[in-house]
C-alpha positions in Angstrom: -7.6 -3.3 -15.6 -9.8 -6.3 -14.9 -9.4 -8.4 -11.8 -11.2 -10.8 -9.5 -13.7 -9.7 -6.8 -13.7 -11.5 -3.5 -17.2 -13.0 -3.1 -17.5 -11.8 0.5 -15.5 -8.6 1.0 -15.7 -7.4 -2.6 -12.0 -6.6 -2.5 -10.4 -6.4 -6.0 -7.5 -8.7 -6.8 -5.5 -7.5 -9.9 -2.4 -9.1 -11.5 0.4 -6.6 -11.9 3.8 -6.8 -13.7 6.3 -9.2 -12.3 3.7 -11.6 -11.0 2.6 -9.3 -8.2 -1.1 -8.9 -7.1 -2.6 -5.6 -6.1 -5.5 -5.9 -3.6 -7.8 -3.0 -3.2 -10.4 -3.0 -0.4 -12.3 0.2 -0.1 -9.7 3.0 0.3 -6.9 0.6 1.3 -4.6 -1.2 -1.1 -1.6 -3.5 -0.9 0.8 -5.3 -3.2 1.5 -9.0 -2.6 3.8 -11.6 -4.2 2.2 -14.7 -5.7 2.7 -16.6 -2.5 0.7 -14.0 -0.4 3.6 -12.2 1.2 3.0 -8.5 1.7 5.3 -6.3 -0.5 4.0 -2.7 0.1 0.9 -0.6 0.8 -1.4 0.1 3.6 -3.4 -3.1 3.2 -1.1 -5.8 4.8 -3.4 -8.8 4.8 -5.4 -10.5 2.0 -7.0 -13.8 1.1 -4.2 -16.1 0.1 -6.4 -18.3 -2.1 -7.6 -15.2 -4.1 -4.0 -14.1 -4.5 -3.0 -17.5 -5.9 -5.9 -17.5 -8.4 -5.2 -13.9 -9.5 -1.5 -14.6 -9.9 -1.8 -17.8 -12.0 -0.4 -17.6 -15.4 -2.9 -17.3 -18.2 -3.4 -20.4 -20.3 -2.6 -20.2 -23.9 -4.8 -22.3 -26.1 -3.3 -23.5 -29.4 -5.4 -24.5 -32.4 -4.4 -27.7 -34.2 
């Protein structure tokens, strides 16, 4: 699965089902809702701005 890399920490932010974002930083990972609240996992803090960007809905482009 593709995701976004944090420019400083290199943590990986991946959009998961139901709008949740999995953040993996080294051997630690955590699951956060789209507003940055911790849901589960051993990683309990993450960059809120990165979570918001990773959780944004994908834009659909229509051709006219």
